[in-house]
PDB file with SEQRES, HELIX, SHEET and CRYST1 records, atoms N, CA, C and O in Angstrom:
SEQRES   1 A   75  MET SER THR TYR THR ARG ASP ALA VAL SER THR ALA ILE          
SEQRES   2 A   75  THR ASP ALA ALA ASP LEU VAL CYS GLU GLU LEU ASN GLY          
SEQRES   3 A   75  GLY GLU ARG ASP SER ASP LEU LEU SER VAL VAL VAL ASN          
SEQRES   4 A   75  ALA ALA LEU THR LEU LEU ASP ASN PRO ASN VAL SER PHE          
SEQRES   5 A   75  ARG GLU ILE ILE GLU GLU CYS TYR SER ILE GLU GLU LYS          
SEQRES   6 A   75  GLU LEU ARG SER TRP TRP SER LYS TRP SER                      
HELIX    1 AA1 ARG A    6  GLU A   23  1                                  18    
HELIX    2 AA2 GLU A   28  ASP A   46  1                                  19    
HELIX    3 AA3 PHE A   52  TYR A   60  1                                   9    
HELIX    4 AA4 GLU A   64  SER A   72  1                                   9    
CRYST1    1.000    1.000    1.000  90.00  90.00  90.00 P 1           1          
ATOM      1  N   MET A   1       0.844  -1.183  -0.006  1.00  0.00           N  
ATOM      2  CA  MET A   1       0.002  -0.001  -0.005  1.00  0.00           C  
ATOM      3  C   MET A   1       0.893   1.246   0.002  1.00  0.00           C  
ATOM      4  O   MET A   1       1.843   1.341   0.778  1.00  0.00           O  
ATOM      5  N   SER A   2       0.570   2.188  -0.869  1.00  0.00           N  
ATOM      6  CA  SER A   2       1.332   3.433  -0.946  1.00  0.00           C  
ATOM      7  C   SER A   2       0.881   4.415   0.101  1.00  0.00           C  
ATOM      8  O   SER A   2      -0.280   4.428   0.508  1.00  0.00           O  
ATOM      9  N   THR A   3       1.807   5.231   0.528  1.00  0.00           N  
ATOM     10  CA  THR A   3       1.512   6.296   1.470  1.00  0.00           C  
ATOM     11  C   THR A   3       1.849   7.614   0.791  1.00  0.00           C  
ATOM     12  O   THR A   3       2.917   7.760   0.195  1.00  0.00           O  
ATOM     13  N   TYR A   4       0.939   8.568   0.883  1.00  0.00           N  
ATOM     14  CA  TYR A   4       1.145   9.861   0.237  1.00  0.00           C  
ATOM     15  C   TYR A   4       1.122  10.970   1.287  1.00  0.00           C  
ATOM     16  O   TYR A   4       0.406  10.881   2.284  1.00  0.00           O  
ATOM     17  N   THR A   5       1.903  12.001   1.052  1.00  0.00           N  
ATOM     18  CA  THR A   5       1.881  13.144   1.936  1.00  0.00           C  
ATOM     19  C   THR A   5       0.647  13.992   1.631  1.00  0.00           C  
ATOM     20  O   THR A   5       0.039  13.864   0.569  1.00  0.00           O  
ATOM     21  N   ARG A   6       0.293  14.842   2.561  1.00  0.00           N  
ATOM     22  CA  ARG A   6      -0.831  15.752   2.346  1.00  0.00           C  
ATOM     23  C   ARG A   6      -0.540  16.639   1.133  1.00  0.00           C  
ATOM     24  O   ARG A   6      -1.438  16.899   0.331  1.00  0.00           O  
ATOM     25  N   ASP A   7       0.691  17.100   0.991  1.00  0.00           N  
ATOM     26  CA  ASP A   7       1.058  17.944  -0.151  1.00  0.00           C  
ATOM     27  C   ASP A   7       0.874  17.216  -1.477  1.00  0.00           C  
ATOM     28  O   ASP A   7       0.405  17.803  -2.452  1.00  0.00           O  
ATOM     29  N   ALA A   8       1.246  15.934  -1.511  1.00  0.00           N  
ATOM     30  CA  ALA A   8       1.068  15.162  -2.732  1.00  0.00           C  
ATOM     31  C   ALA A   8      -0.406  14.976  -3.072  1.00  0.00           C  
ATOM     32  O   ALA A   8      -0.798  15.069  -4.235  1.00  0.00           O  
ATOM     33  N   VAL A   9      -1.220  14.715  -2.051  1.00  0.00           N  
ATOM     34  CA  VAL A   9      -2.665  14.574  -2.279  1.00  0.00           C  
ATOM     35  C   VAL A   9      -3.241  15.908  -2.742  1.00  0.00           C  
ATOM     36  O   VAL A   9      -4.038  15.949  -3.679  1.00  0.00           O  
ATOM     37  N   SER A  10      -2.844  16.993  -2.094  1.00  0.00           N  
ATOM     38  CA  SER A  10      -3.338  18.322  -2.472  1.00  0.00           C  
ATOM     39  C   SER A  10      -2.980  18.652  -3.916  1.00  0.00           C  
ATOM     40  O   SER A  10      -3.818  19.146  -4.671  1.00  0.00           O  
ATOM     41  N   THR A  11      -1.752  18.382  -4.295  1.00  0.00           N  
ATOM     42  CA  THR A  11      -1.321  18.666  -5.674  1.00  0.00           C  
ATOM     43  C   THR A  11      -2.115  17.824  -6.655  1.00  0.00           C  
ATOM     44  O   THR A  11      -2.566  18.331  -7.682  1.00  0.00           O  
ATOM     45  N   ALA A  12      -2.292  16.543  -6.355  1.00  0.00           N  
ATOM     46  CA  ALA A  12      -3.010  15.661  -7.277  1.00  0.00           C  
ATOM     47  C   ALA A  12      -4.462  16.087  -7.440  1.00  0.00           C  
ATOM     48  O   ALA A  12      -4.975  16.119  -8.559  1.00  0.00           O  
ATOM     49  N   ILE A  13      -5.133  16.416  -6.332  1.00  0.00           N  
ATOM     50  CA  ILE A  13      -6.544  16.823  -6.413  1.00  0.00           C  
ATOM     51  C   ILE A  13      -6.687  18.154  -7.147  1.00  0.00           C  
ATOM     52  O   ILE A  13      -7.579  18.311  -7.981  1.00  0.00           O  
ATOM     53  N   THR A  14      -5.834  19.087  -6.845  1.00  0.00           N  
ATOM     54  CA  THR A  14      -5.889  20.408  -7.491  1.00  0.00           C  
ATOM     55  C   THR A  14      -5.590  20.295  -8.986  1.00  0.00           C  
ATOM     56  O   THR A  14      -6.283  20.892  -9.811  1.00  0.00           O  
ATOM     57  N   ASP A  15      -4.554  19.527  -9.329  1.00  0.00           N  
ATOM     58  CA  ASP A  15      -4.213  19.345 -10.737  1.00  0.00           C  
ATOM     59  C   ASP A  15      -5.321  18.627 -11.494  1.00  0.00           C  
ATOM     60  O   ASP A  15      -5.599  18.952 -12.649  1.00  0.00           O  
ATOM     61  N   ALA A  16      -5.955  17.652 -10.848  1.00  0.00           N  
ATOM     62  CA  ALA A  16      -7.053  16.921 -11.484  1.00  0.00           C  
ATOM     63  C   ALA A  16      -8.236  17.862 -11.749  1.00  0.00           C  
ATOM     64  O   ALA A  16      -8.838  17.820 -12.822  1.00  0.00           O  
ATOM     65  N   ALA A  17      -8.561  18.695 -10.782  1.00  0.00           N  
ATOM     66  CA  ALA A  17      -9.669  19.633 -10.962  1.00  0.00           C  
ATOM     67  C   ALA A  17      -9.362  20.607 -12.100  1.00  0.00           C  
ATOM     68  O   ALA A  17     -10.230  20.887 -12.926  1.00  0.00           O  
ATOM     69  N   ASP A  18      -8.137  21.121 -12.147  1.00  0.00           N  
ATOM     70  CA  ASP A  18      -7.749  22.044 -13.212  1.00  0.00           C  
ATOM     71  C   ASP A  18      -7.809  21.342 -14.582  1.00  0.00           C  
ATOM     72  O   ASP A  18      -8.291  21.922 -15.555  1.00  0.00           O  
ATOM     73  N   LEU A  19      -7.331  20.124 -14.650  1.00  0.00           N  
ATOM     74  CA  LEU A  19      -7.332  19.374 -15.907  1.00  0.00           C  
ATOM     75  C   LEU A  19      -8.755  19.138 -16.406  1.00  0.00           C  
ATOM     76  O   LEU A  19      -9.045  19.357 -17.582  1.00  0.00           O  
ATOM     77  N   VAL A  20      -9.633  18.696 -15.528  1.00  0.00           N  
ATOM     78  CA  VAL A  20     -11.023  18.441 -15.920  1.00  0.00           C  
ATOM     79  C   VAL A  20     -11.682  19.725 -16.393  1.00  0.00           C  
ATOM     80  O   VAL A  20     -12.349  19.735 -17.428  1.00  0.00           O  
ATOM     81  N   CYS A  21     -11.504  20.804 -15.649  1.00  0.00           N  
ATOM     82  CA  CYS A  21     -12.127  22.070 -16.022  1.00  0.00           C  
ATOM     83  C   CYS A  21     -11.619  22.556 -17.382  1.00  0.00           C  
ATOM     84  O   CYS A  21     -12.399  23.018 -18.215  1.00  0.00           O  
ATOM     85  N   GLU A  22     -10.324  22.448 -17.593  1.00  0.00           N  
ATOM     86  CA  GLU A  22      -9.745  22.872 -18.878  1.00  0.00           C  
ATOM     87  C   GLU A  22     -10.238  22.000 -20.026  1.00  0.00           C  
ATOM     88  O   GLU A  22     -10.659  22.519 -21.060  1.00  0.00           O  
ATOM     89  N   GLU A  23     -10.190  20.687 -19.857  1.00  0.00           N  
ATOM     90  CA  GLU A  23     -10.539  19.763 -20.928  1.00  0.00           C  
ATOM     91  C   GLU A  23     -12.024  19.831 -21.290  1.00  0.00           C  
ATOM     92  O   GLU A  23     -12.397  19.603 -22.441  1.00  0.00           O  
ATOM     93  N   LEU A  24     -12.867  20.146 -20.307  1.00  0.00           N  
ATOM     94  CA  LEU A  24     -14.304  20.227 -20.568  1.00  0.00           C  
ATOM     95  C   LEU A  24     -14.749  21.663 -20.813  1.00  0.00           C  
ATOM     96  O   LEU A  24     -15.946  21.947 -20.869  1.00  0.00           O  
ATOM     97  N   ASN A  25     -13.781  22.569 -20.960  1.00  0.00           N  
ATOM     98  CA  ASN A  25     -14.067  23.972 -21.199  1.00  0.00           C  
ATOM     99  C   ASN A  25     -15.038  24.535 -20.152  1.00  0.00           C  
ATOM    100  O   ASN A  25     -15.973  25.272 -20.466  1.00  0.00           O  
ATOM    101  N   GLY A  26     -14.778  24.162 -18.914  1.00  0.00           N  
ATOM    102  CA  GLY A  26     -15.637  24.623 -17.824  1.00  0.00           C  
ATOM    103  C   GLY A  26     -15.532  26.124 -17.641  1.00  0.00           C  
ATOM    104  O   GLY A  26     -14.455  26.707 -17.758  1.00  0.00           O  
ATOM    105  N   GLY A  27     -16.627  26.716 -17.361  1.00  0.00           N  
ATOM    106  CA  GLY A  27     -16.655  28.147 -17.107  1.00  0.00           C  
ATOM    107  C   GLY A  27     -16.448  28.422 -15.621  1.00  0.00           C  
ATOM    108  O   GLY A  27     -16.006  27.562 -14.860  1.00  0.00           O  
ATOM    109  N   GLU A  28     -16.780  29.634 -15.244  1.00  0.00           N  
ATOM    110  CA  GLU A  28     -16.577  30.058 -13.854  1.00  0.00           C  
ATOM    111  C   GLU A  28     -17.380  29.195 -12.885  1.00  0.00           C  
ATOM    112  O   GLU A  28     -16.896  28.848 -11.808  1.00  0.00           O  
ATOM    113  N   ARG A  29     -18.605  28.851 -13.272  1.00  0.00           N  
ATOM    114  CA  ARG A  29     -19.444  28.044 -12.373  1.00  0.00           C  
ATOM    115  C   ARG A  29     -18.804  26.681 -12.115  1.00  0.00           C  
ATOM    116  O   ARG A  29     -18.729  26.241 -10.967  1.00  0.00           O  
ATOM    117  N   ASP A  30     -18.344  26.013 -13.167  1.00  0.00           N  
ATOM    118  CA  ASP A  30     -17.696  24.724 -13.012  1.00  0.00           C  
ATOM    119  C   ASP A  30     -16.418  24.841 -12.191  1.00  0.00           C  
ATOM    120  O   ASP A  30     -16.149  24.008 -11.326  1.00  0.00           O  
ATOM    121  N   SER A  31     -15.645  25.864 -12.463  1.00  0.00           N  
ATOM    122  CA  SER A  31     -14.406  26.085 -11.738  1.00  0.00           C  
ATOM    123  C   SER A  31     -14.663  26.317 -10.257  1.00  0.00           C  
ATOM    124  O   SER A  31     -13.955  25.784  -9.403  1.00  0.00           O  
ATOM    125  N   ASP A  32     -15.680  27.117  -9.961  1.00  0.00           N  
ATOM    126  CA  ASP A  32     -16.033  27.364  -8.545  1.00  0.00           C  
ATOM    127  C   ASP A  32     -16.462  26.079  -7.857  1.00  0.00           C  
ATOM    128  O   ASP A  32     -16.068  25.816  -6.721  1.00  0.00           O  
ATOM    129  N   LEU A  33     -17.259  25.290  -8.535  1.00  0.00           N  
ATOM    130  CA  LEU A  33     -17.735  24.044  -7.938  1.00  0.00           C  
ATOM    131  C   LEU A  33     -16.580  23.088  -7.684  1.00  0.00           C  
ATOM    132  O   LEU A  33     -16.501  22.484  -6.614  1.00  0.00           O  
ATOM    133  N   LEU A  34     -15.685  22.945  -8.652  1.00  0.00           N  
ATOM    134  CA  LEU A  34     -14.522  22.083  -8.459  1.00  0.00           C  
ATOM    135  C   LEU A  34     -13.636  22.587  -7.333  1.00  0.00           C  
ATOM    136  O   LEU A  34     -13.058  21.790  -6.594  1.00  0.00           O  
ATOM    137  N   SER A  35     -13.525  23.889  -7.196  1.00  0.00           N  
ATOM    138  CA  SER A  35     -12.748  24.458  -6.106  1.00  0.00           C  
ATOM    139  C   SER A  35     -13.340  24.104  -4.748  1.00  0.00           C  
ATOM    140  O   SER A  35     -12.608  23.798  -3.807  1.00  0.00           O  
ATOM    141  N   VAL A  36     -14.667  24.146  -4.647  1.00  0.00           N  
ATOM    142  CA  VAL A  36     -15.332  23.771  -3.394  1.00  0.00           C  
ATOM    143  C   VAL A  36     -15.072  22.290  -3.097  1.00  0.00           C  
ATOM    144  O   VAL A  36     -14.830  21.921  -1.948  1.00  0.00           O  
ATOM    145  N   VAL A  37     -15.122  21.456  -4.118  1.00  0.00           N  
ATOM    146  CA  VAL A  37     -14.868  20.021  -3.921  1.00  0.00           C  
ATOM    147  C   VAL A  37     -13.435  19.776  -3.463  1.00  0.00           C  
ATOM    148  O   VAL A  37     -13.200  18.980  -2.554  1.00  0.00           O  
ATOM    149  N   VAL A  38     -12.477  20.455  -4.090  1.00  0.00           N  
ATOM    150  CA  VAL A  38     -11.079  20.314  -3.703  1.00  0.00           C  
ATOM    151  C   VAL A  38     -10.900  20.750  -2.255  1.00  0.00           C  
ATOM    152  O   VAL A  38     -10.276  20.040  -1.466  1.00  0.00           O  
ATOM    153  N   ASN A  39     -11.437  21.899  -1.903  1.00  0.00           N  
ATOM    154  CA  ASN A  39     -11.297  22.377  -0.530  1.00  0.00           C  
ATOM    155  C   ASN A  39     -11.984  21.451   0.463  1.00  0.00           C  
ATOM    156  O   ASN A  39     -11.467  21.225   1.557  1.00  0.00           O  
ATOM    157  N   ALA A  40     -13.125  20.922   0.101  1.00  0.00           N  
ATOM    158  CA  ALA A  40     -13.832  19.981   0.981  1.00  0.00           C  
ATOM    159  C   ALA A  40     -12.998  18.720   1.178  1.00  0.00           C  
ATOM    160  O   ALA A  40     -12.846  18.251   2.307  1.00  0.00           O  
ATOM    161  N   ALA A  41     -12.463  18.172   0.106  1.00  0.00           N  
ATOM    162  CA  ALA A  41     -11.674  16.946   0.190  1.00  0.00           C  
ATOM    163  C   ALA A  41     -10.455  17.144   1.086  1.00  0.00           C  
ATOM    164  O   ALA A  41     -10.160  16.304   1.937  1.00  0.00           O  
ATOM    165  N   LEU A  42      -9.758  18.242   0.894  1.00  0.00           N  
ATOM    166  CA  LEU A  42      -8.544  18.483   1.678  1.00  0.00           C  
ATOM    167  C   LEU A  42      -8.876  18.770   3.146  1.00  0.00           C  
ATOM    168  O   LEU A  42      -8.132  18.363   4.038  1.00  0.00           O  
ATOM    169  N   THR A  43      -9.968  19.456   3.397  1.00  0.00           N  
ATOM    170  CA  THR A  43     -10.377  19.702   4.772  1.00  0.00           C  
ATOM    171  C   THR A  43     -10.808  18.418   5.450  1.00  0.00           C  
ATOM    172  O   THR A  43     -10.478  18.187   6.613  1.00  0.00           O  
ATOM    173  N   LEU A  44     -11.552  17.569   4.726  1.00  0.00           N  
ATOM    174  CA  LEU A  44     -11.958  16.270   5.266  1.00  0.00           C  
ATOM    175  C   LEU A  44     -10.763  15.365   5.527  1.00  0.00           C  
ATOM    176  O   LEU A  44     -10.807  14.528   6.428  1.00  0.00           O  
ATOM    177  N   LEU A  45      -9.712  15.521   4.761  1.00  0.00           N  
ATOM    178  CA  LEU A  45      -8.486  14.754   4.992  1.00  0.00           C  
ATOM    179  C   LEU A  45      -7.917  15.069   6.373  1.00  0.00           C  
ATOM    180  O   LEU A  45      -7.437  14.179   7.076  1.00  0.00           O  
ATOM    181  N   ASP A  46      -7.975  16.322   6.745  1.00  0.00           N  
ATOM    182  CA  ASP A  46      -7.469  16.763   8.056  1.00  0.00           C  
ATOM    183  C   ASP A  46      -8.461  16.516   9.187  1.00  0.00           C  
ATOM    184  O   ASP A  46      -8.070  16.230  10.318  1.00  0.00           O  
ATOM    185  N   ASN A  47      -9.756  16.631   8.866  1.00  0.00           N  
ATOM    186  CA  ASN A  47     -10.796  16.510   9.890  1.00  0.00           C  
ATOM    187  C   ASN A  47     -12.002  15.802   9.301  1.00  0.00           C  
ATOM    188  O   ASN A  47     -12.879  16.455   8.736  1.00  0.00           O  
ATOM    189  N   PRO A  48     -12.071  14.476   9.420  1.00  0.00           N  
ATOM    190  CA  PRO A  48     -13.153  13.714   8.798  1.00  0.00           C  
ATOM    191  C   PRO A  48     -14.548  14.037   9.333  1.00  0.00           C  
ATOM    192  O   PRO A  48     -15.539  13.640   8.720  1.00  0.00           O  
ATOM    193  N   ASN A  49     -14.650  14.732  10.438  1.00  0.00           N  
ATOM    194  CA  ASN A  49     -15.943  15.047  11.032  1.00  0.00           C  
ATOM    195  C   ASN A  49     -16.420  16.474  10.783  1.00  0.00           C  
ATOM    196  O   ASN A  49     -17.416  16.908  11.360  1.00  0.00           O  
ATOM    197  N   VAL A  50     -15.718  17.194   9.934  1.00  0.00           N  
ATOM    198  CA  VAL A  50     -16.072  18.594   9.667  1.00  0.00           C  
ATOM    199  C   VAL A  50     -17.378  18.672   8.876  1.00  0.00           C  
ATOM    200  O   VAL A  50     -17.687  17.797   8.067  1.00  0.00           O  
ATOM    201  N   SER A  51     -18.124  19.724   9.125  1.00  0.00           N  
ATOM    202  CA  SER A  51     -19.388  19.934   8.400  1.00  0.00           C  
ATOM    203  C   SER A  51     -19.142  20.798   7.161  1.00  0.00           C  
ATOM    204  O   SER A  51     -18.100  21.438   7.025  1.00  0.00           O  
ATOM    205  N   PHE A  52     -20.125  20.797   6.267  1.00  0.00           N  
ATOM    206  CA  PHE A  52     -20.035  21.643   5.076  1.00  0.00           C  
ATOM    207  C   PHE A  52     -19.889  23.110   5.482  1.00  0.00           C  
ATOM    208  O   PHE A  52     -19.062  23.833   4.927  1.00  0.00           O  
ATOM    209  N   ARG A  53     -20.690  23.541   6.444  1.00  0.00           N  
ATOM    210  CA  ARG A  53     -20.609  24.919   6.926  1.00  0.00           C  
ATOM    211  C   ARG A  53     -19.196  25.248   7.417  1.00  0.00           C  
ATOM    212  O   ARG A  53     -18.662  26.309   7.094  1.00  0.00           O  
ATOM    213  N   GLU A  54     -18.595  24.356   8.187  1.00  0.00           N  
ATOM    214  CA  GLU A  54     -17.251  24.600   8.714  1.00  0.00           C  
ATOM    215  C   GLU A  54     -16.210  24.646   7.599  1.00  0.00           C  
ATOM    216  O   GLU A  54     -15.256  25.421   7.666  1.00  0.00           O  
ATOM    217  N   ILE A  55     -16.393  23.818   6.578  1.00  0.00           N  
ATOM    218  CA  ILE A  55     -15.468  23.850   5.439  1.00  0.00           C  
ATOM    219  C   ILE A  55     -15.535  25.214   4.760  1.00  0.00           C  
ATOM    220  O   ILE A  55     -14.501  25.802   4.444  1.00  0.00           O  
ATOM    221  N   ILE A  56     -16.731  25.712   4.539  1.00  0.00           N  
ATOM    222  CA  ILE A  56     -16.897  26.986   3.854  1.00  0.00           C  
ATOM    223  C   ILE A  56     -16.298  28.122   4.683  1.00  0.00           C  
ATOM    224  O   ILE A  56     -15.584  28.978   4.160  1.00  0.00           O  
ATOM    225  N   GLU A  57     -16.593  28.118   5.959  1.00  0.00           N  
ATOM    226  CA  GLU A  57     -16.073  29.180   6.825  1.00  0.00           C  
ATOM    227  C   GLU A  57     -14.554  29.141   6.911  1.00  0.00           C  
ATOM    228  O   GLU A  57     -13.904  30.186   6.932  1.00  0.00           O  
ATOM    229  N   GLU A  58     -13.988  27.941   6.959  1.00  0.00           N  
ATOM    230  CA  GLU A  58     -12.543  27.806   7.080  1.00  0.00           C  
ATOM    231  C   GLU A  58     -11.816  28.139   5.771  1.00  0.00           C  
ATOM    232  O   GLU A  58     -10.787  28.815   5.782  1.00  0.00           O  
ATOM    233  N   CYS A  59     -12.349  27.669   4.664  1.00  0.00           N  
ATOM    234  CA  CYS A  59     -11.654  27.817   3.390  1.00  0.00           C  
ATOM    235  C   CYS A  59     -11.942  29.145   2.678  1.00  0.00           C  
ATOM    236  O   CYS A  59     -11.118  29.631   1.904  1.00  0.00           O  
ATOM    237  N   TYR A  60     -13.108  29.720   2.942  1.00  0.00           N  
ATOM    238  CA  TYR A  60     -13.502  30.918   2.206  1.00  0.00           C  
ATOM    239  C   TYR A  60     -13.717  32.140   3.095  1.00  0.00           C  
ATOM    240  O   TYR A  60     -13.870  33.253   2.591  1.00  0.00           O  
ATOM    241  N   SER A  61     -13.730  31.944   4.399  1.00  0.00           N  
ATOM    242  CA  SER A  61     -13.960  33.024   5.358  1.00  0.00           C  
ATOM    243  C   SER A  61     -15.271  33.788   5.064  1.00  0.00           C  
ATOM    244  O   SER A  61     -15.357  35.005   5.227  1.00  0.00           O  
ATOM    245  N   ILE A  62     -16.259  33.036   4.636  1.00  0.00           N  
ATOM    246  CA  ILE A  62     -17.595  33.584   4.426  1.00  0.00           C  
ATOM    247  C   ILE A  62     -18.602  32.621   5.047  1.00  0.00           C  
ATOM    248  O   ILE A  62     -18.253  31.501   5.419  1.00  0.00           O  
ATOM    249  N   GLU A  63     -19.842  33.062   5.155  1.00  0.00           N  
ATOM    250  CA  GLU A  63     -20.884  32.177   5.659  1.00  0.00           C  
ATOM    251  C   GLU A  63     -21.361  31.253   4.543  1.00  0.00           C  
ATOM    252  O   GLU A  63     -21.295  31.595   3.362  1.00  0.00           O  
ATOM    253  N   GLU A  64     -21.840  30.079   4.940  1.00  0.00           N  
ATOM    254  CA  GLU A  64     -22.334  29.085   3.990  1.00  0.00           C  
ATOM    255  C   GLU A  64     -23.400  29.690   3.063  1.00  0.00           C  
ATOM    256  O   GLU A  64     -23.428  29.404   1.866  1.00  0.00           O  
ATOM    257  N   LYS A  65     -24.267  30.522   3.630  1.00  0.00           N  
ATOM    258  CA  LYS A  65     -25.348  31.120   2.855  1.00  0.00           C  
ATOM    259  C   LYS A  65     -24.799  31.916   1.669  1.00  0.00           C  
ATOM    260  O   LYS A  65     -25.359  31.873   0.574  1.00  0.00           O  
ATOM    261  N   GLU A  66     -23.714  32.633   1.890  1.00  0.00           N  
ATOM    262  CA  GLU A  66     -23.123  33.431   0.813  1.00  0.00           C  
ATOM    263  C   GLU A  66     -22.581  32.521  -0.305  1.00  0.00           C  
ATOM    264  O   GLU A  66     -22.792  32.787  -1.488  1.00  0.00           O  
ATOM    265  N   LEU A  67     -21.891  31.459   0.082  1.00  0.00           N  
ATOM    266  CA  LEU A  67     -21.367  30.546  -0.932  1.00  0.00           C  
ATOM    267  C   LEU A  67     -22.503  29.920  -1.721  1.00  0.00           C  
ATOM    268  O   LEU A  67     -22.421  29.811  -2.944  1.00  0.00           O  
ATOM    269  N   ARG A  68     -23.560  29.507  -1.037  1.00  0.00           N  
ATOM    270  CA  ARG A  68     -24.706  28.913  -1.743  1.00  0.00           C  
ATOM    271  C   ARG A  68     -25.320  29.900  -2.726  1.00  0.00           C  
ATOM    272  O   ARG A  68     -25.871  29.497  -3.750  1.00  0.00           O  
ATOM    273  N   SER A  69     -25.230  31.188  -2.421  1.00  0.00           N  
ATOM    274  CA  SER A  69     -25.806  32.197  -3.317  1.00  0.00           C  
ATOM    275  C   SER A  69     -25.065  32.252  -4.651  1.00  0.00           C  
ATOM    276  O   SER A  69     -25.627  32.698  -5.651  1.00  0.00           O  
ATOM    277  N   TRP A  70     -23.820  31.807  -4.677  1.00  0.00           N  
ATOM    278  CA  TRP A  70     -23.068  31.799  -5.930  1.00  0.00           C  
ATOM    279  C   TRP A  70     -23.805  30.997  -6.983  1.00  0.00           C  
ATOM    280  O   TRP A  70     -23.792  31.369  -8.157  1.00  0.00           O  
ATOM    281  N   TRP A  71     -24.444  29.910  -6.596  1.00  0.00           N  
ATOM    282  CA  TRP A  71     -25.123  29.059  -7.558  1.00  0.00           C  
ATOM    283  C   TRP A  71     -26.527  29.552  -7.870  1.00  0.00           C  
ATOM    284  O   TRP A  71     -27.049  29.274  -8.949  1.00  0.00           O  
ATOM    285  N   SER A  72     -27.135  30.263  -6.969  1.00  0.00           N  
ATOM    286  CA  SER A  72     -28.468  30.801  -7.278  1.00  0.00           C  
ATOM    287  C   SER A  72     -28.371  31.892  -8.351  1.00  0.00           C  
ATOM    288  O   SER A  72     -29.332  32.153  -9.074  1.00  0.00           O  
ATOM    289  N   LYS A  73     -27.211  32.514  -8.438  1.00  0.00           N  
ATOM    290  CA  LYS A  73     -27.007  33.572  -9.458  1.00  0.00           C  
ATOM    291  C   LYS A  73     -26.865  32.991 -10.859  1.00  0.00           C  
ATOM    292  O   LYS A  73     -26.972  33.722 -11.843  1.00  0.00           O  
ATOM    293  N   TRP A  74     -26.625  31.689 -10.962  1.00  0.00           N  
ATOM    294  CA  TRP A  74     -26.424  31.053 -12.260  1.00  0.00           C  
ATOM    295  C   TRP A  74     -27.724  30.649 -12.904  1.00  0.00           C  
ATOM    296  O   TRP A  74     -27.749  30.329 -14.092  1.00  0.00           O  
ATOM    297  N   SER A  75     -28.796  30.655 -12.159  1.00  0.00           N  
ATOM    298  CA  SER A  75     -30.087  30.181 -12.686  1.00  0.00           C  
ATOM    299  C   SER A  75     -30.612  31.065 -13.778  1.00  0.00           C  
ATOM    300  O   SER A  75     -31.685  30.803 -14.322  1.00  0.00           O  
TER     301      SER A  75                                                      
END                                                                             
């Protein structure tokens, strides 16, 4: 079984998100969503019991409600 450092996992997840967004010609909405997924994955790596709200507050320094509003603007 391989063991990876947090930095290696972070680089792989971030590079994967960038690759997918570029290859699928993702716009800002897709990029934002992938960014939230990357941040959630890395935060869960450090704290498996963290909530979505806590991830948003820690990674974006905003309230969950504000982040959710990003997607309501796309409708």
